[in-house]
C-alpha positions in Angstrom: -27.9 -36.6 -105.2 -29.4 -34.2 -102.7 -31.1 -37.1 -100.9 -27.8 -39.1 -100.7 -26.1 -36.1 -99.1 -28.9 -35.7 -96.6 -28.6 -39.3 -95.5 -24.9 -39.0 -95.0 -25.4 -35.9 -92.7 -28.0 -37.7 -90.6 -25.7 -40.6 -90.2 -22.8 -38.4 -89.1 -25.0 -36.5 -86.5 -26.2 -39.8 -85.0 -22.6 -41.0 -84.7 -21.6 -37.9 -82.9 -24.5 -38.1 -80.5 -23.8 -41.7 -79.7 -20.1 -40.8 -79.0 -21.2 -37.9 -76.6 -23.5 -40.1 -74.7 -20.8 -42.8 -74.3 -18.4 -40.2 -73.1 -20.8 -38.9 -70.5 -21.5 -42.4 -69.2 -17.8 -43.2 -68.9 -17.1 -39.8 -67.1 -19.9 -40.5 -64.5 -18.6 -43.9 -63.8 -15.1 -42.6 -63.0 -16.2 -39.8 -60.5 -16.6 -40.9 -56.8 -17.6 -39.0 -53.5 -15.6 -35.8 -53.0 -13.4 -35.6 -49.8 -14.4 -32.5 -47.8 -11.9 -29.9 -46.7 -11.4 -28.9 -43.1 -9.5 -26.0 -41.5 -7.1 -27.4 -38.9 -4.6 -26.0 -36.5 -1.8 -27.7 -34.5 -1.8 -27.8 -30.7 1.2 -25.8 -29.5 2.9 -24.8 -26.2 2.5 -21.2 -25.2 1.3 -18.7 -22.5 -2.1 -17.2 -21.8 -2.5 -14.1 -19.7 -5.5 -12.0 -18.5 -4.4 -8.4 -18.0 -6.6 -5.8 -16.3 -6.0 -2.2 -17.4 -7.0 0.4 -14.9 -6.5 4.1 -14.2 -5.0 5.1 -10.9 -4.2 8.3 -9.1 -1.1 9.3 -7.1 -1.6 10.4 -3.5 0.9 11.6 -0.9 2.0 8.9 1.4 0.8 11.2 4.2 -0.4 14.7 4.7 0.1 16.6 8.0 -1.5 19.8 9.1 1.0 21.5 11.4 -0.6 23.1 14.5 1.3 24.7 17.3 0.8 23.2 20.8 0.5 26.7 22.3 -1.4 29.8 21.3 0.5 32.9 20.5 1.3 35.6 17.9 3.2 34.7 14.8 6.6 36.3 15.3 8.2 34.8 12.1 7.2 32.2 9.5 10.1 30.7 7.4 8.3 28.7 4.7 5.8 29.2 1.9 4.0 26.9 -0.5 6.2 24.7 -2.6 9.1 24.8 -0.2 10.9 21.6 0.6 11.4 21.0 4.3 13.2 18.4 6.4 12.0 16.7 9.6 12.9 18.9 12.6 13.3 22.1 10.5 11.9 25.3 12.1 8.8 26.4 10.2 7.7 29.3 12.4 8.3 31.1 15.7 5.5 32.2 18.0 5.7 35.0 20.6 4.1 34.1 24.0 5.3 36.6 26.7 3.4 35.0 29.5 5.3 31.7 29.1 8.6 33.6 29.6 7.3 35.0 32.9 6.1 31.5 34.0 9.5 30.1 33.2 11.2 32.7 35.3 8.8 32.0 38.2 9.4 28.3 38.0 13.2 28.8 37.9 12.9 30.9 41.1 10.9 28.1 42.8 13.6 25.6 41.9 16.3 27.8 43.5 14.1 28.3 46.5 13.7 24.6 47.0 17.4 24.0 46.6 18.0 26.6 49.4 15.5 24.7 51.6 17.5 21.5 51.0 20.7 23.3 52.0 19.1 24.5 55.3 17.7 21.1 56.0 21.2 19.5 55.5 22.7 22.0 58.0 19.9 21.3 60.5 20.6 17.6 60.2 24.3 18.2 60.9 23.5 20.4 63.9 21.0 17.9 65.5 23.3 15.0 64.9 26.1 16.8 66.7 23.9 17.7 69.6 22.5 14.1 69.8 26.0 12.7 69.7 27.1 14.8 72.7 24.0 14.1 74.8 24.1 10.4 74.0 27.8 10.2 75.1 27.0 12.1 78.3 24.1 9.8 79.1 26.3 6.7 78.5 29.0 8.0 80.8 26.5 8.6 83.6 25.1 5.1 83.1 28.6 3.6 83.3 29.5 5.6 86.5 26.3 4.6 88.2 26.9 1.0 87.4 30.4 1.1 88.8 29.5 2.9 92.0 25.8 2.4 92.8 24.2 5.4 94.6 26.9 7.8 93.4 24.6 9.4 90.8 21.0 10.1 91.5 18.4 8.3 89.5 16.8 11.6 88.5 20.0 12.8 86.9 20.3 9.6 85.0 16.7 10.0 83.7 17.3 13.6 82.7 20.4 12.6 80.7 18.5 9.8 78.9 15.6 12.1 78.2 17.8 14.7 76.6 19.5 11.9 74.5 16.1 10.7 73.2 14.9 14.3 72.5 18.0 15.1 70.4 17.5 11.9 68.4 13.9 13.0 67.7 15.1 16.4 66.5 17.5 14.7 64.1 14.7 12.6 62.7 12.6 15.7 62.3 15.4 17.4 60.4 15.7 14.4 58.1 12.0 14.5 57.4 12.3 18.2 56.6 15.2 17.3 54.3 12.9 14.8 52.4 10.1 17.3 52.1 12.6 19.9 50.7 13.8 17.3 48.2 10.2 16.6 47.1 9.6 20.3 46.7 12.7 20.6 44.6 11.5 17.7 42.3 8.1 19.3 41.9 9.7 22.7 41.1 12.0 21.1 38.5 9.1 19.3 36.9 7.1 22.5 36.7 10.1 24.3 35.3 10.6 21.6 32.6 7.0 21.7 31.7 7.0 25.5 31.2 10.3 25.2 29.3 8.7 22.5 27.0 5.7 24.8 26.4 8.1 27.6 25.5 10.0 25.3 23.2 6.7 24.7 21.4 6.8 28.3 20.3 9.5 27.1 17.9 7.2 25.1 15.4 9.2 22.4 13.6 8.3 20.1 10.7 7.1 16.7 11.9 8.0 15.0 8.6 10.1 15.7 5.5 8.0 16.9 2.6 6.6 19.7 0.6 4.6 22.7 2.0 1.5 22.5 -0.1 -0.4 25.3 1.7 0.2 28.1 4.2 -2.5 29.4 6.4 -0.8 32.1 8.6 1.1 35.3 8.2 3.4 37.3 10.5 1.5 39.0 13.4 -1.5 36.7 13.2 -2.9 35.2 16.4 -2.5 31.4 16.2 -4.6 29.1 18.3 -2.9 26.1 19.9 -3.7 22.7 18.6 -4.8 21.5 22.0 -7.5 24.2 22.3 -11.2 23.1 22.2 -11.8 25.3 19.2 -12.1 22.8 16.3 -12.0 25.5 13.8 -8.4 26.5 14.6 -6.4 26.7 11.4 -3.0 25.0 11.1 0.1 27.1 10.2 1.0 25.0 7.1 0.1 21.7 5.5 3.0 19.4 4.6 2.8 16.6 2.0 5.2 13.7 2.1 5.7 13.4 -1.7 9.0 11.5 -1.8 7.0 8.4 -1.3 3.6 8.2 -3.0 0.6 6.0 -2.9 -0.8 4.9 -6.3 -4.4 4.1 -5.6 -6.1 1.8 -8.2 -9.8 0.9 -8.0 -10.1 -2.8 -8.8 -13.6 -3.9 -10.0 -15.6 -6.3 -7.9 -15.3 -9.2 -10.3 -11.5 -9.1 -10.2 -11.0 -8.6 -6.4 -10.3 -12.4 -6.0 -7.2 -12.1 -8.1 -5.6 -9.4 -5.8 -2.8 -10.5 -3.5 0.0 -8.7 -1.6 3.2 -8.6 -3.7 1.4 -8.9 -7.1 3.2 -6.7 -9.7 1.6 -4.4 -12.2 3.0 -2.2 -15.0 2.5 1.5 -14.5 2.7 4.2 -17.2 2.6 7.9 -16.3 1.8 9.6 -19.5 2.1 13.1 -18.1 5.9 12.7 -17.6 6.5 9.8 -20.1 7.6 7.4 -17.4 7.0 3.7 -17.0 7.9 1.3 -14.2 6.8 -1.8 -12.4 5.0 -1.5 -9.1 4.1 -4.0 -6.4 0.8 -4.2 -4.5 1.5 -3.5 -0.8 -2.0 -3.1 0.6 -5.7 -3.1 -0.3 -8.8 -2.3 1.7 -10.4 -5.8 1.6 -13.7 -3.8 1.3 -15.8 -3.2 -1.9 -17.2 0.3 -2.1 -21.0 0.2 -2.1 -21.3 2.9 -4.8 -18.5 2.2 -7.2 -18.3 -1.6 -6.6 -14.5 -1.3 -6.6 -11.8 -2.1 -4.0 -9.1 0.5 -3.4 -5.6 -1.1 -4.0 -2.4 0.7 -3.3 1.2 0.6 -4.7 4.0 2.5 -3.0 6.0 4.5 -5.5 9.4 6.0 -4.7 9.5 9.7 -5.8 12.8 11.1 -4.4 13.2 13.5 -7.3 9.6 14.6 -7.0 9.0 14.1 -10.7 5.5 12.7 -10.0 3.2 15.2 -8.5 0.3 14.0 -6.3 -2.9 14.1 -8.2 -1.4 12.8 -11.4 -3.1 9.9 -13.2 -1.4 6.7 -14.2 -2.5 3.8 -16.5 -1.8 0.4 -15.0 -1.8 -3.1 -16.3 -2.4 -5.8 -13.7 -2.0 -9.5 -14.6 -5.0 -11.3 -13.1 -4.3 -14.9 -14.3 -1.5 -16.5 -16.1 -0.3 -19.9 -17.3 3.1 -20.6 -19.0 4.3 -23.4 -21.3 0.9 -25.1 -21.6 -0.8 -26.7 -24.5 -2.9 -24.2 -26.4 -5.5 -24.4 -29.2 -7.9 -21.9 -30.8 -11.1 -21.6 -28.9 -13.0 -22.3 -32.1 -11.7 -25.8 -31.9 -13.7 -26.5 -28.8 -17.2 -28.1 -29.0 -19.4 -28.5 -26.0 -21.1 -31.9 -26.1 -23.4 -32.7 -23.1 -21.5 -30.5 -20.7 -18.2 -31.9 -21.8 -15.6 -30.0 -23.9 -14.5 -32.0 -27.0 -12.2 -31.5 -30.0 -12.2 -33.0 -33.5 -8.7 -34.5 -33.9 -7.1 -35.7 -37.1 -5.0 -38.9 -37.2 -2.1 -39.5 -39.5 -4.5 -40.6 -42.3 -6.6 -37.4 -41.9 -9.5 -39.2 -40.3 -11.5 -37.4 -37.6 -11.7 -38.7 -34.0 -13.8 -36.9 -31.4 -11.9 -36.6 -28.2 -12.8 -35.2 -24.8 -10.4 -32.6 -23.3 -10.0 -30.8 -20.0 -9.9 -27.0 -20.5 -8.0 -24.6 -18.3 -7.6 -20.9 -18.7 -9.4 -19.4 -21.7 -8.6 -16.3 -23.6 -10.5 -14.6 -26.3 -8.8 -16.6 -29.1 -6.8 -19.4 -27.3 -7.6 -22.0 -24.6 -5.4 -24.0 -22.3 -5.8 -27.8 -22.6 -4.8 -29.5 -19.4 -5.4 -33.1 -20.7 -6.5 -34.8 -23.9 -4.1 -33.3 -26.4 -0.4 -33.3 -27.0 1.7 -30.6 -28.8 1.5 -31.2 -32.6 -2.0 -32.8 -32.5 -4.1 -31.4 -35.3 -7.6 -30.2 -34.5 -10.5 -29.0 -36.6 -11.2 -25.3 -36.2 -14.8 -24.3 -36.9 -17.7 -26.0 -38.7 -17.4 -29.2 -36.7 -21.1 -30.0 -37.1 -20.3 -30.9 -40.8 -18.0 -33.8 -39.8 -18.5 -37.3 -38.3 -16.4 -39.7 -36.3 -14.0 -41.5 -38.6 -14.6 -39.3 -41.6 -11.7 -38.5 -43.9 -11.1 -34.9 -44.6 -8.7 -32.9 -46.7 -6.9 -30.7 -44.0 -6.1 -27.0 -44.7 -3.7 -26.0 -42.0 -3.7 -22.5 -40.6 -1.0 -20.8 -38.6 -2.3 -19.8 -35.2 -0.4 -18.0 -32.4 0.7 -20.1 -29.5 0.3 -17.4 -26.8 -2.2 -14.7 -26.0 -2.6 -11.8 -23.7 -6.2 -10.8 -23.0 -6.7 -7.2 -22.0 -9.7 -6.3 -19.8 -10.4 -2.6 -19.4 -11.5 -1.3 -16.1 -11.0 2.3 -17.2 -8.0 4.2 -18.7 -7.0 7.8 -18.9 -6.3 9.3 -22.3 -4.4 12.5 -21.6 -4.5 13.7 -25.2 -8.3 13.2 -25.3 -8.7 15.1 -22.1 -6.6 17.9 -23.4 -8.6 18.1 -26.6 -11.9 18.1 -24.7 -10.6 20.8 -22.4 -9.8 22.9 -25.3 -13.3 22.7 -26.7 -14.9 24.2 -23.7 
């Protein structure tokens, strides 16, 4: 009985093993090659921008040291640091006594020359009257001698003609004296105007509208004229034109080629919480040897004087930009023998290697000038695992269509500077 049961167990075990082996063979025959998966992204239309961020500093549009043209003692000074002044406004008054004496003397010379002119005019009138009478007498004698020859002696005729010519010469001399007197008057007036102008310079006025940023003189001080040979002469005040500022931005050497007149840049002044758009109006066209940067300027209106010269600003300058172009992830590009290619999927998910022309590249996206159309699917990453014509199982990923690449040329963090300043 025991032997019979043992034989039945062995038979059952063999049957189970045979069934398992058959199942394994049937499963292996059904399984074929597995289709690989590939991460793909669709070509889209978008924008790519390269933006350079830089720190700039505001400078006055112009700064003028105001010197007087004449030397003298400070009689009165009307302004101090921080005062707003307008062009032509009186800043200070100097006391120069010798100029007043010179003005009086030059005025006397003008009057004297005018009196000379008056005397010369009267002398001309007198000589013309005498000449007129002598000329008439000479003409009458000539007429009588012609009517009755021998009636008038020739010597008498000669004397009359001589007096006539002499009186004419006196008239000419009087006219010459008149011209000399007029020239003397012109010279006297010119000298008087010059002295008057020098005296007017004692009233020192503002050459521009702006802010007095420093004062160098006080009442009673001896002030040297700006035309003196002493180069160490101090000005009376220094005026800054702050209603219009220059924002100076140092552009790195590598980005100089992108700078053009009229380019716009975004400006943020953190110190006053103000942002605006500026326009490049000038640049030096010269790279500094030490810093390897080119100074670039933006004119900023500052009528309310909210921005103080010396403040910092953070700027964003768009260096290069394309709009409404075909973009794909940069990971989809494969360099093959100096030619950029992409792995494109057809409608049946088969791979086709296609050459493309690449334009502007960002850090994540690239512009495709030719070789792709919006909607084309490209393999992103791991292209070395795939072959031409190979079928793949696409796993589509959502990628942005546009990108702005920020390149930092130096920024100012006001909060960091404040915290650092507090540590010292």
